[in-house]
Each structure stands twice: as C-alpha cells, then as structure tokens.
Residue frames as a rotation matrix with the C-alpha (Angstrom) as fourth column:
MET 1
-0.898 0.434 -0.074 17.72
0.190 0.534 0.824 15.69
0.397 0.726 -0.562 21.63
LEU 2
-0.536 0.833 0.136 14.07
-0.789 -0.437 -0.432 16.54
-0.300 -0.339 0.891 21.52
SER 3
-0.995 0.103 0.019 11.60
0.104 0.988 0.111 13.82
-0.007 0.113 -0.994 21.80
PHE 4
-0.471 0.878 -0.089 7.92
-0.880 -0.475 -0.025 14.16
-0.064 0.066 0.996 20.61
LYS 5
-0.779 0.289 0.557 5.46
0.146 0.947 -0.287 11.49
-0.610 -0.143 -0.779 21.38
ILE 6
-0.825 0.529 -0.200 2.96
-0.345 -0.190 0.919 10.91
0.448 0.827 0.339 18.49
THR 7
-0.746 0.589 0.311 -0.53
-0.175 0.277 -0.945 10.81
-0.642 -0.759 -0.104 20.01
LYS 8
0.417 0.870 0.263 -2.43
0.195 0.197 -0.961 11.00
-0.888 0.451 -0.087 16.85
LEU 9
-0.589 -0.650 -0.481 -1.47
-0.381 -0.301 0.874 10.71
-0.712 0.698 -0.071 13.15
ASP 10
0.370 0.822 0.432 -3.97
0.202 0.383 -0.901 10.60
-0.907 0.421 -0.025 10.24
ILE 11
-0.742 -0.601 0.296 -3.20
0.412 -0.061 0.909 10.24
-0.528 0.797 0.294 6.53
PHE 12
0.359 0.719 -0.595 -4.78
-0.261 -0.535 -0.804 12.55
-0.896 0.444 -0.004 3.99
GLN 13
0.990 0.141 0.024 -4.20
-0.028 0.355 -0.935 12.41
-0.140 0.924 0.355 0.26
SER 14
0.541 -0.840 0.045 -0.54
0.286 0.134 -0.949 13.30
0.791 0.526 0.312 0.21
TYR 15
-0.414 -0.647 0.640 0.39
-0.476 -0.445 -0.759 14.20
0.776 -0.619 -0.124 3.80
PHE 16
-0.196 0.241 -0.950 0.07
0.763 0.646 0.006 13.24
0.615 -0.724 -0.311 7.49
PHE 17
-0.246 0.149 0.958 -1.54
-0.429 -0.903 0.030 15.44
0.869 -0.404 0.286 10.07
GLY 18
0.315 0.433 -0.844 -1.87
0.567 0.627 0.534 14.80
0.761 -0.647 -0.048 13.75
GLU 19
0.781 0.009 0.624 -0.87
-0.479 -0.632 0.609 15.71
0.400 -0.775 -0.490 17.35
THR 20
-0.092 -0.858 -0.505 2.35
0.381 0.438 -0.814 15.30
0.920 -0.267 0.287 19.36
GLU 21
0.983 0.185 0.023 3.19
0.062 -0.441 0.895 15.85
0.175 -0.878 -0.445 23.01
PHE 22
-0.009 -0.999 0.049 6.54
0.438 -0.048 -0.898 17.34
0.899 0.013 0.438 24.15
ARG 23
-0.903 -0.383 -0.193 7.18
0.301 -0.244 -0.922 17.83
0.306 -0.891 0.335 27.87
SER 24
-0.518 0.780 -0.352 3.44
0.670 0.114 -0.733 17.80
-0.532 -0.616 -0.582 28.57
ASP 25
-0.346 0.301 -0.889 2.78
-0.511 -0.855 -0.090 20.47
-0.787 0.423 0.450 25.81
LYS 26
0.172 0.438 0.882 0.65
0.587 0.674 -0.449 19.46
-0.791 0.595 -0.141 22.77
TYR 27
-0.368 -0.357 -0.859 1.64
-0.533 -0.676 0.509 20.39
-0.762 0.645 0.059 19.27
LYS 28
0.803 0.596 0.024 0.15
-0.250 0.371 -0.894 19.80
-0.542 0.712 0.447 15.91
VAL 29
-0.342 -0.921 0.185 2.37
-0.136 0.244 0.960 17.94
-0.930 0.304 -0.209 13.34
ASN 30
0.791 0.455 -0.410 2.35
-0.423 -0.078 -0.903 18.07
-0.442 0.887 0.131 9.66
ILE 31
-0.316 -0.871 0.377 4.51
-0.142 0.436 0.889 15.57
-0.938 0.228 -0.262 7.57
GLN 32
0.824 0.562 -0.067 4.43
-0.103 0.032 -0.994 15.83
-0.556 0.827 0.084 3.80
ASN 33
0.475 -0.631 0.613 6.62
0.870 0.439 -0.223 15.29
-0.129 0.639 0.758 0.71
GLN 34
-0.274 -0.741 -0.614 9.29
0.580 -0.636 0.510 17.79
-0.768 -0.216 0.603 -0.41
ARG 35
0.541 0.492 0.682 7.28
0.840 -0.356 -0.409 19.94
0.041 0.794 -0.606 -2.81
ARG 36
0.905 -0.231 0.358 9.12
-0.208 -0.973 -0.103 22.99
0.372 0.018 -0.928 -1.43
GLY 37
-0.129 -0.989 -0.066 12.37
-0.453 0.118 -0.884 21.13
0.882 -0.084 -0.463 -0.62
LYS 38
-0.035 0.001 -0.999 13.34
0.696 0.718 -0.023 19.45
0.718 -0.696 -0.026 2.56
VAL 39
-0.111 0.168 0.979 12.16
-0.444 -0.890 0.102 21.39
0.889 -0.424 0.174 5.61
LEU 40
-0.180 0.254 -0.950 12.09
0.876 0.481 -0.037 21.13
0.448 -0.839 -0.309 9.37
LYS 41
-0.324 0.163 0.932 10.25
-0.375 -0.926 0.032 23.74
0.868 -0.339 0.362 11.35
LEU 42
-0.669 0.008 -0.743 9.67
0.643 0.508 -0.573 23.59
0.373 -0.861 -0.345 15.16
PRO 43
0.460 0.839 0.290 6.90
0.538 -0.523 0.661 25.11
0.706 -0.149 -0.692 17.31
PHE 44
0.912 -0.288 -0.291 9.70
0.072 -0.588 0.806 26.81
-0.403 -0.756 -0.516 19.31
GLU 45
0.718 -0.673 -0.178 13.11
-0.537 -0.374 -0.756 28.15
0.442 0.638 -0.630 18.56
ILE 46
0.763 -0.643 0.064 16.38
0.445 0.594 0.670 26.23
-0.469 -0.483 0.740 18.87
LYS 47
0.650 -0.650 -0.394 19.91
-0.693 -0.719 0.045 27.24
-0.313 0.244 -0.918 18.14
PRO 48
0.869 -0.324 0.375 21.66
0.367 0.929 -0.050 24.38
-0.332 0.181 0.926 16.20
LYS 49
0.059 -0.947 -0.315 25.29
-0.180 -0.320 0.930 24.53
-0.982 0.002 -0.189 15.40
SER 50
-0.900 -0.332 0.282 24.61
0.159 0.352 0.922 22.92
-0.406 0.875 -0.264 12.02
GLU 51
-0.518 0.760 -0.392 21.96
-0.849 -0.513 0.127 23.81
-0.105 0.398 0.911 9.47
LYS 52
-0.110 0.529 -0.841 21.08
-0.478 0.714 0.512 20.13
0.871 0.458 0.174 8.88
ILE 53
-0.308 0.188 0.933 19.36
-0.940 0.089 -0.329 18.27
-0.145 -0.978 0.149 11.71
VAL 54
-0.919 0.070 -0.389 18.73
-0.042 0.962 0.271 14.46
0.393 0.265 -0.881 12.01
VAL 55
-0.195 0.901 0.387 15.02
-0.977 -0.141 -0.162 13.74
-0.091 -0.410 0.908 12.29
ARG 56
-0.933 -0.165 -0.320 14.09
-0.180 0.983 0.018 10.23
0.311 0.074 -0.947 13.21
VAL 57
0.098 0.982 0.164 10.56
-0.973 0.059 0.224 8.65
0.210 -0.181 0.961 13.31
SER 58
-0.800 -0.512 -0.312 10.50
-0.404 0.845 -0.351 5.47
0.444 -0.155 -0.883 15.25
GLY 59
0.341 0.928 0.152 8.36
-0.834 0.224 0.504 2.76
0.434 -0.298 0.850 16.81
LYS 60
0.517 -0.055 0.854 8.43
-0.592 0.698 0.403 -0.61
-0.618 -0.714 0.328 18.51
GLU 61
0.649 -0.380 0.660 10.77
0.454 0.889 0.065 -3.51
-0.611 0.257 0.749 17.37
ASP 62
-0.294 -0.919 -0.263 13.59
0.324 -0.355 0.877 -1.17
-0.899 0.172 0.402 16.24
LEU 63
0.258 0.504 0.824 11.35
0.964 -0.084 -0.251 0.29
-0.057 0.859 -0.508 13.51
PHE 64
0.224 -0.093 -0.970 12.70
0.304 -0.939 0.160 3.67
-0.926 -0.330 -0.183 12.36
ILE 65
0.336 -0.288 0.897 13.43
0.881 -0.241 -0.408 6.02
0.334 0.927 0.173 9.45
GLU 66
0.312 -0.332 -0.890 15.64
0.456 -0.770 0.447 9.12
-0.834 -0.545 -0.089 9.61
ASP 67
0.433 -0.183 0.883 16.56
0.813 -0.344 -0.470 11.99
0.390 0.921 -0.001 7.30
TYR 68
-0.488 -0.677 -0.550 18.79
0.769 -0.632 0.095 14.99
-0.412 -0.377 0.830 7.45
LEU 69
0.348 0.723 0.596 16.65
0.889 -0.457 0.035 18.08
0.298 0.518 -0.802 7.18
PRO 70
-0.697 -0.595 0.401 17.59
0.429 -0.794 -0.431 21.83
0.574 -0.128 0.809 7.11
TYR 71
-0.241 0.538 -0.807 16.18
0.897 -0.193 -0.397 23.72
-0.370 -0.820 -0.437 10.07
LYS 72
-0.433 0.215 0.875 14.02
0.598 -0.658 0.457 26.50
0.675 0.721 0.157 8.66
GLY 73
-0.811 0.074 0.580 12.96
-0.370 -0.832 -0.412 28.20
0.452 -0.549 0.703 11.95
GLU 74
-0.862 0.506 0.033 9.91
0.125 0.276 -0.953 28.40
-0.491 -0.817 -0.301 14.05
SER 75
-0.651 0.749 -0.126 6.32
-0.193 -0.002 0.981 27.59
0.734 0.663 0.146 13.11
GLU 76
-0.117 0.571 0.813 3.21
-0.989 -0.138 -0.046 27.10
0.086 -0.809 0.581 15.09
TRP 77
0.917 0.385 0.106 3.39
-0.387 0.922 0.004 23.34
-0.096 -0.045 0.994 14.26
LEU 78
-0.152 -0.895 0.420 6.08
-0.256 0.446 0.858 20.69
-0.955 0.023 -0.297 13.99
GLU 79
0.813 0.387 -0.434 6.58
-0.483 0.032 -0.875 20.58
-0.325 0.921 0.213 10.16
ILE 80
-0.209 -0.790 0.576 8.50
-0.142 0.608 0.781 17.83
-0.968 0.082 -0.239 8.41
ASP 81
0.735 0.329 -0.593 8.82
-0.632 0.017 -0.775 17.90
-0.244 0.944 0.221 4.63
SER 82
-0.446 -0.865 0.230 10.73
-0.708 0.498 0.500 14.65
-0.547 0.060 -0.835 3.64
ASP 83
0.192 0.476 -0.858 9.92
-0.859 0.504 0.088 12.28
0.475 0.720 0.506 0.94
GLU 84
-0.622 -0.477 -0.620 11.73
-0.186 0.860 -0.475 9.40
0.760 -0.180 -0.624 2.83
ILE 85
-0.944 0.295 0.151 9.73
-0.155 0.010 -0.988 10.05
-0.293 -0.955 0.036 6.07
THR 86
-0.244 0.932 -0.267 6.47
-0.901 -0.319 -0.293 10.41
-0.358 0.169 0.918 4.23
TYR 87
0.108 0.305 -0.946 6.70
-0.746 0.654 0.126 7.32
0.658 0.692 0.298 2.17
PHE 88
-0.830 -0.386 -0.403 7.89
-0.016 0.738 -0.674 5.27
0.558 -0.553 -0.619 5.17
LEU 89
-0.796 0.571 0.202 4.89
-0.410 -0.262 -0.873 6.46
-0.446 -0.778 0.443 7.17
ALA 90
0.003 0.759 -0.651 2.56
-0.970 0.162 0.184 5.42
0.245 0.631 0.736 4.30
ASP 91
-0.056 -0.043 -0.998 3.63
-0.221 0.975 -0.029 1.84
0.974 0.218 -0.064 5.18
HIS 92
-0.418 -0.334 -0.845 4.06
0.663 0.524 -0.535 2.11
0.621 -0.784 0.002 8.93
GLN 93
-0.274 0.349 0.896 1.81
-0.282 -0.920 0.272 4.85
0.920 -0.178 0.350 10.17
ASP 94
0.711 0.668 0.222 0.16
-0.407 0.133 0.904 2.90
0.574 -0.732 0.366 12.98
LYS 95
0.627 -0.494 -0.603 3.50
0.675 0.731 0.104 1.44
0.389 -0.472 0.791 14.22
CYS 96
-0.413 -0.857 0.309 5.27
0.557 -0.506 -0.658 4.75
0.720 -0.100 0.686 14.88
ASP 97
0.564 0.686 -0.460 5.02
0.756 -0.203 0.623 6.51
0.333 -0.699 -0.633 18.12
THR 98
0.420 -0.500 -0.757 8.02
0.482 -0.584 0.653 8.91
-0.769 -0.639 -0.005 18.48
ILE 99
0.737 -0.397 0.546 9.68
0.394 -0.403 -0.826 11.75
0.548 0.824 -0.141 16.54
GLU 100
0.525 -0.674 -0.520 13.15
0.624 -0.111 0.774 12.60
-0.579 -0.730 0.362 17.62
ILE 101
0.895 -0.279 0.347 15.12
0.021 -0.752 -0.659 15.80
0.445 0.597 -0.667 16.69
MET 102
0.559 -0.798 -0.225 18.90
0.710 0.320 0.628 15.35
-0.428 -0.511 0.745 17.12
TYR 103
0.671 -0.376 0.639 21.21
0.207 -0.733 -0.648 18.39
0.712 0.567 -0.414 17.00
GLU 104
-0.172 -0.764 -0.621 24.22
0.972 -0.029 -0.234 19.93
0.161 -0.644 0.748 18.70
C-alpha cells in the first residue's frame, strides 16, 4: 500500500489541486471528474497484478471514500479521475488528510 499525506488541497471550478507527501518526497495532486474516464496515474511506476486499483481518500473519525480505478501509468503528478472521489471531496475537502493506493 502507498500512503500519500495531503498537505494542501484547493478547490477550483471542477477539480481539486494540491500537494502531497510520500516518504518525504513532495508531489502535486490533481483530482477531477471522469471526463476522460476513470484514471489513476502515479508520479512513479508500479507493477500491479491487476489493472484496477483501490484508491481511498480518508480523514479523521473514520471518514473515507474509495473507488476502483484503472492504473494508466506514470505522470509527473498524482492524478485521480473519479466522480465519486471528486464529489465526496466537494463536501469533505478540509477533513481529508490521506490518499491510499492499494494494490497487489
């Protein structure tokens, strides 16, 4: 499991943009709706056994949302395209502090 700490997350018209920290490295994050379909891209390569990966955004008091997203390779940012996660963040943006990527 990969765990990214959300250090900053700002809302724009139809997406969220911010910064995360993973093992002391800082990465930008972009979370938006599924205009181009569900997508997960990471700022480094992984080799998952399955195409779909569980992505969970969570916070205090057992607050979380998760979605199964197809891994689409490497990008310079952490990119998450998911209606479920985007709409959840619209209501809980300030309460979420972690993005977890779970795969085998």
